[in-house]
N, C-alpha and C positions, 0 to 999 in steps of 0.2 A: 541486116543479118541474113545469113544464108538459111534457107529452109532445109528440112530433111530431104525433100525431093531433089534439091540442088546437090546435096551431099552424095546422092546416088551416082552422080556423074564423076567417076574417079578420074583424077588427073593430077599431075604435079601442080598445075596452075590452080587447082582448087585449094590445095593446102597452102599455097602462097596467099590466095584470096581470103583465107580465114583471118589473116591479119593478126596473128598471135603475137602479143608483146611479151618480151621476156620478163617474167615475174617470179621471184623465188617463193616457192610454196612451202608452207609449214604451219603447224598448229600453234596456238597460243601457248606460251611457256608458263606452266604452273608447277609448283613443287611436287604435287601428287603424281603428275604424269610425265614430267620432263624426261625421266630416264627411259620411258617407253616410246614416246613420240619424237618425231624428228625435230631436231634443234637447229636446222639449217638457217631459219630466220623466223622469228615470231611473227604472227599476223595480228592485225588490229582487232579491236572489239567488233567493228562493223563486219570485217571479214569472218570473224568467228561466228557471228550471227548468221551469215550466209551458209556456213557449214552445218550449223546446228540442225539436227533432225532431218538431214537430207538423205534421200536414197543414194546409195553409193555403188560404184563399180570398183572392185579391187583387182589390181593386176600386179603380178610379179613382173620384173623387168627382163632379167637375163634368161634367154631361151624362150621367152614368151613374147615380149615386144621386139627382142633382138633375135636374129638368126643364130644358129649354132655355127661356130667357126669351122668345125669339122662336120662331116656328114653323119658321124655318130654323135653321142652326147658329150662333146668336148666342152670344157669350161669357158663359155663366152665371157663370163665376168673376169676370168683370169686374163684374157687377151685385152679386155678393157683396162684393167688395172695396169698391166705391164706396158701397153702401148697407146692407151687412150683412144681405142677404136672400138666400134661395134656397128653392126649392120642391121637396120630395122627389117622386120618381116614385111612382106607386101601388104599394104593397107592397114598396118598396125596403127599408124597415126590417124588414118581415116576412121578406124573403129572407135578410138577414144574420142575423136571429135564428134562423131555421131551421138555417142552417149552424152557428151558434154552439151551438145545442142538440144538434146532431149531433156536436159535439166539435171542430170546426175552429177554428184560429186565424184571426181576421179581420184582414186587413192593408188599411188604408185608405191610398191614395196620392193625391197631387195636386200640380199645379204651382203651387199657392198659395204665394207666397213666405213662408217662415218669418220673415223679417226685415221684415215689413210690419205696420204698425199698422192695425187694423180697428175703427173706431168706438170708439177708446179701449182696445182690447184687442189682445194679440198675435194673430197669425194662428193659432198653436197653440190658444190659449184659445177664440178665436171659432169655429174649426172643431170642436173637441171639444164645445163648448157646443151648437152646431147639431146635431151628431150625437145627443147625449144628449136634447135637447129634442124631437127627432123620432123617438125610440124606437129608435135604433140601439144595438147593444151597444158599450160603451166600457170594459169592465172590464179593469183591469191584469192581465197574465198571460194574457189571452184575446184581446186586441186590441192592435194597433200602429197608429200614425199616422206615415207617412213623408212628411216635407216637407224641402225644401232651401232655402237662402238663394238669392236672386236678385240680379243686379246692379242698380245704380242706374238703368240704362236701363229697367228694369221697375218698380221700386218708386217711382220718381219721375216716371214717365210721366204725361202728362195723361190718356190713355186706357189704364188699366192692363189692362183686359180684352184689348184688341188687342195690347198689349205682351207680355202673358203668352202669348197665342196664338202670336205670332211667335217668342218665346223657346222655347216648346215645340216648334215646328216645326224650329228649329235644333238644339236640345240635348236634346229630350225623350227619344228612344229611349235615348241613351247615359246620361242621368241616371237613368232608371228602371232600366236594366240594372245600373248601379253600385249603386243602393240595394238591389235585389233580390239581387244577387250577394253583397253584404255581409251581408244577412240570412241567406242560405244558409250562408255561410262561418262566421258568428259563432254562429248558433243551429242550423244543420243543418235549417232549415225545409224541408218538402216542399211545394213550390208545386203545388197540385192543380187549382185552378179560378181563372179570371180573368174579370172583367167590365170592359168597355171600350166606347168609342165612336169611337176614332180609330185610324188605321193606325200613328201614331207610338207609341202605347202597346201596341197589338197586337204590333208588331214586337219591343218589349221583352219582352213576355210569352213570345213564341215563342223569343227568344234565351236566356231563362233556363230554358227547358225545360217550360213549361206546354203540354200537348198541344193542338193546334188544336181538336179536338172539345170540349175543356173550356174554351175561351175563347168568351165570349158577347158579341156586339156588339149594342148596343141602339140603335134608331132606325129611321126609315122611309126614309132616303135614303142615297145614297153607299155606303160600304163595308158598312154594316149590311145593306142590302138585297142586297148581292152575296155576303155570306159571305166576307169578305176572307181570303185565304190558308187557306181551309178552316175558318174559324171558324163558329160557329153564330149565326145572326141571331135577334134578338128583335124582332118587329115588331108593329104593331097598327094599327087604323083611326084612332086618335086621333093628334094631332100629337106627343104625348109618351107613347109606349107605356109600360105598367107591367109588373110582374113576376108578376101573379096567375096567368096561364096557365102561365108558365115554372115556377113553384113547384109547381103541381098536376101538370103533365105530366112534369117532369124531376126537380126536386130531391127531392121527397118519395118518389116511387117508385124513383128510380135512384141517388141519392147515398147511399153507405154510411155508417153510424155509425162513428166512429173513437174510440179511447181518448185521454184527455187525459193 
């Protein structure tokens, strides 16, 4: 197993060396929480035990792990839906792998509709495949993917990116709070750190108890530059800042190892 010191040596070879096997991540299906938690694939009782009471890192996907397609705040998720593409931010996968190696449960969240077909695949399969192909951890028992279904006004819209952005603005905070509260209720997960790029999701993270200094907003404009509600900005000179400096200056020296 690679040590955290080894993970400090960033390279594409490192991500290959992590040897991540493709595994569909998702919580155990239970009637009380099935509508809130991802139903991509139920996990076993043993995998559920690994999740229970774990400290967790929660991250939005679009615009957070992925770059913005435009230099402004264009809908990355819209490009993904329409063409099946997205580009990871520099060292986004390394960031999640460092947390994973430190023992944290990785919780991916997105407004990508679970009930949408993407280039002949379900949104669950397309998203998990993208995460795996770009070196993000996806192991069952160590990672979850939280998605929800969206109404026809989103899934059948001519411009799905804009429709999802509008839907997120209307329902986003409440939807994320519901999913994360269900996760806490069902598994007792301790939500420790969060990565985000919007006030909608930041508000959700704050409402479920992630401390503002442990919420990191990435981007060079708007709320990211201002440190919205006391959150910590991650910025850079490039249009799509990456996570290299954040890993070196904060995660490796300051984030404690936890037991699984």
